[in-house]
C-alpha positions, 0 to 999 in steps of 0.5 A: 128490471128497475130497482129503486128506493121505495120512497122514490118520487111517485112520478118516477115510479109511475113512469117506470110502470107506464113503460112496462118495467119490472119495478122493484121497490127497496126499503133502503138507499140507492146504494142498496138498490145497486147491490141488488142489481149487481147481484142480479146481473151476475146471476142472470148475465144481464147488461148493466145499464147503471150509472157509469157502466154504459157509454150512452148516458155520458154521451147524452149528458154532453149536450149540456156542454155543447149548450153552454158553449153555444150560449157563451158564443164558444168563449167559456166562463172561468168556472161552472157550478154544477149540482151533484147527483150521480156525477154523469152530468159534469163528466159529460160537460167536460167530455164535450168541452174536450171534444170542442177544444180538439175541433178548434171550436173553443180555445184556451183554458177550459173552465173549472168545473165545480160540483155543488151540493145543497146544504141539507144534502152535503155528504161529499162536503162533509166527507171533504171537511172531515178529511175523508177521501170518500163520502160518509155512507149511511148504514143500510137500516137508515132511510136517506132522509134520516142521514142528515137533518133537513136532507130534502131537496126541491129536486128529487134526483138530487135528494135521491143521489145524495 
């Protein structure tokens, strides 16, 4: 079962349909979709493969860390800026760096990993500036694109994840 906001990119919806997935479109946010999936998991005893609930996604994202290290000839930069989404990418990069450090492939201090957000889609930044510990959440009846003026992004996954 795949659950996503009804305004998810058409290509994403089409890929799910082409793969034969049971696709459910929700008039709401990605967080609303997560609640629906969570309830279905409890009711049906299904496996939860959502972000940070299964180990393989982070393992796959480690590839970025290995590619960064290789491209820098295993002498990592002081800092890396990474666009936020679900957070799995930056976790995978960090995990890869720790593994390579343990193997002795990289030495010294690991780079500072900095999550960034597009100006028009900066819920975490706004929460930080407001002194909040969690991102400011929208109410259920709002569409993501109404959360902030000009909240769109050229990258649909960034727009959807917020």
